[in-house]
Structure formats: structure tokens, C-alpha cells
N, C-alpha and C positions, 0 to 999 in steps of 0.2 A: 157656697162662699158668702152668699148673702149672709145665711145663718151666723157663720164663724164671726165675720165682720159685726154683725150686730149684736152677736154677746159679747164680742171683745168691748166694743164702745160702750155697752150699758154697764159691765163692770168696772170700766174705768169712769163711770159717772154721767156719759154722756145720755140725752134724750135721743132716740134714733127712730126715724121712720124709714120702712122700707117698701119700694116699688119693684113689682115684678117687670114692669115694661116702663120705655120710656115716656109712652103717652100719659101713663099714669103719674110719671113724674113731675111732666110738665103741667098736667091738672092742679097737682097740688102747689107748684111754684106761681102758678098764679094766684092762690089764695093765700099762701104761707110765706114768710121770711126765712131764711135759714143761715146758721151762723158758717156751715159747711156743707157742700154738696160734693159726695163721692159718686163718681160715673164710673161703670163698667161699660166698655166699648161693645161688647157682646149681649146687649142685652135683648130680650124678644121684641119683635114690631120694631116700633122708633127704638132705635139703638143710641147709644151714648153720642155718638158723632151728630146723629139728628137731634137729641137734645143740646148740644153746643151750639149747632147752628139756630136753631129756635133761639138760644139764650143771647146770642150774639146780636140778634136783631130787637129783643125784648128785654133782656136782663143783663146786658153787659156786665154790670157790677158784680153778678153773683159770679162769673166765671173767674174774678179774681180771687173767689173764695172755692172756687170747686179743684178737686183733684180726680185725676183719672186712676182708675185701677186697672193693670193691663198686664196681659203676658204674651201681645202682639208683638209682631216684628218692629225693629227700629225705625222702619218707614212708616208704618202704621201711628208709632207714637211721635214721630216728627210731624205728622199731620197736625197734632191736637197741640204741639209744643208752641207756645207764644199765645194761645185762645184761652189756656186754663194755668191755675196757679201752678201746677206741678203734678207730675206722673208718679205713682207709687209702683213699680214693677212688682207682678207675680211671679213666684212666692215673695213673700215679703215677711218680715221679722214684725210682732205686734210693736215693739217699741218704734220701728222705721214708722209705721201706719200713725200712731199716736203723735210723733215729732212731726210729721207733716201736717196734720190736722192742727195741731197747736201753732206752727207756723202761718198758716193762712186763716184760721178763724178769727171771724170778725170781731173786734175788739168791742167789750161790754161797755 
């Protein structure tokens, strides 16, 4: 899924950084700012929920530019609603993801 999303976004002209674990993502978020953060709830080690909890404490501004990609149940998705800018349900159509990103993207 990471490769597909990355390829789609690069083809659309976005610069993309991919992290295999929540721990890696958090490390990068300490050093860089991002226009949009896409999170999968099912990442190895520190998953998307851990990243969300950490960002609530350290970078709540970034949560307003964060989208969760998930095929999880409605109850799991409900647990992140209100904490992040939105949820994109998997499977999704590429235009749906691009539209969601543009909606929450940090203004230039």
C-alpha cells in the first residue's frame, strides 16, 4: 500500500517521504515540517494511533493536516475522528485521496 500511495502522489507532483514504522515517522516529524501527514493505523511497532497520541502532545497543529488511511471498523475510525483532519477509507479511488490531501494541505 505504501508503494502504491507513494507512486500515485509522486506522479501527481508531490514530494513524498515514506516511513515503515511510527517510530521513524515521529523521528522525522521532530526535524521537519510537512504539508500533510498520511497515517495508516496498522503500522509496525508504534502504529498510527501512537503517532496520533504523540502529536496530540507535541504537534497538535500537524493533526489538523493529518489524514488516516484505514480499512478498520467504524469504531476504530471513530476513535480518531476529531483528532485528525479526516479519514480516507481503504480501498479508495486515487482522486478521492488527492482531493482529501488538497483539502487539508498547509497553505503555501
